C-alpha positions as CSV (number, residue, x, y, z in Angstrom):
1,M,0.0,0.0,0.0
2,I,1.2,3.5,-0.8
3,E,-0.2,6.7,0.7
4,R,0.2,10.3,-0.3
5,I,-1.1,13.6,1.1
6,V,-2.4,15.8,-1.7
7,A,-3.5,19.4,-1.8
8,V,-6.5,19.6,-4.1
9,R,-6.0,22.3,-6.6
10,L,-9.2,21.8,-8.6
11,P,-11.0,25.2,-8.9
12,N,-14.3,23.7,-7.6
13,G,-12.9,21.0,-5.4
14,L,-14.1,17.4,-5.9
15,H,-17.7,18.2,-6.8
16,A,-19.8,17.1,-9.8
17,R,-17.8,16.7,-13.0
18,P,-14.3,16.6,-11.4
19,A,-15.5,14.0,-8.9
20,A,-17.0,11.9,-11.8
21,Q,-13.7,12.1,-13.7
22,F,-11.7,11.1,-10.6
23,V,-14.0,8.1,-9.9
24,Q,-13.9,7.0,-13.5
25,A,-10.1,7.1,-13.4
26,A,-10.0,5.2,-10.1
27,N,-12.2,2.5,-11.6
28,R,-9.7,1.8,-14.4
29,F,-7.3,0.3,-11.9
30,K,-7.4,-3.1,-10.1
31,S,-6.0,-1.6,-6.9
32,E,-8.2,-0.5,-4.0
33,V,-8.3,3.3,-3.8
34,T,-9.4,5.2,-0.7
35,L,-9.7,8.9,-0.2
36,V,-9.4,10.3,3.3
37,K,-10.4,13.8,4.5
38,G,-9.9,14.4,8.2
39,E,-11.6,11.5,10.1
40,R,-13.8,10.5,7.1
41,M,-12.9,8.1,4.4
42,A,-14.5,6.9,1.1
43,N,-14.0,4.4,-1.5
44,A,-12.6,6.4,-4.4
45,K,-14.4,4.2,-6.9
46,S,-17.8,5.4,-5.5
47,I,-19.2,8.7,-6.8
48,M,-21.4,9.1,-3.8
49,G,-18.5,8.4,-1.4
50,V,-16.2,11.0,-3.1
51,I,-18.8,13.7,-3.3
52,G,-19.9,13.0,0.2
53,L,-16.5,14.0,1.5
54,G,-17.1,17.5,0.4
55,V,-13.6,18.2,-0.7
56,A,-13.2,22.0,-1.4
57,P,-10.4,23.7,-3.3
58,G,-7.2,24.0,-1.4
59,E,-8.1,21.3,1.1
60,T,-5.7,18.4,1.8
61,V,-6.7,14.8,1.4
62,T,-4.9,11.5,1.8
63,L,-4.9,9.1,-1.1
64,R,-4.3,5.5,-0.3
65,V,-3.8,2.9,-3.1
66,D,-3.3,-0.8,-2.5
67,G,-2.8,-3.4,-5.3
68,S,-0.8,-4.6,-8.2
69,D,-1.1,-1.4,-10.2
70,E,-0.8,1.0,-7.2
71,D,2.1,3.1,-8.5
72,E,0.4,3.9,-11.8
73,A,-2.9,4.5,-10.1
74,M,-1.3,6.9,-7.6
75,E,0.4,8.9,-10.4
76,V,-2.8,9.3,-12.4
77,L,-5.0,10.1,-9.5
78,V,-2.7,12.7,-8.0
79,R,-2.4,14.4,-11.4
80,L,-6.2,14.6,-11.5
81,L,-6.4,16.2,-8.0
82,T,-3.7,18.8,-8.7
83,R,-4.4,19.9,-12.2
84,V,-5.9,23.3,-12.9
85,D,-7.4,23.6,-16.4
86,E,-10.7,24.2,-18.2
87,E,-11.6,20.5,-18.3
88,T,-12.2,20.3,-14.6
89,R,-14.6,23.2,-14.4
């Protein structure tokens, strides 16, 4: 298992479209993916779980990935959480 603390730089945080893109990306991997905000955690492959965390722009989350493709999954998912472009709006 690998774990990384990430500052979310998405202009609207992990809400609606960016959350859906994040969940779709997480589902491409075999690894288990968990997103942690404070004392709450969610399965990163669940749209309701991710949106339910209410991650706002600039907040810090912990991303945990465990499985055979964890390195690639971590790289892709961190990139999604930290990108700032028109596609995430």
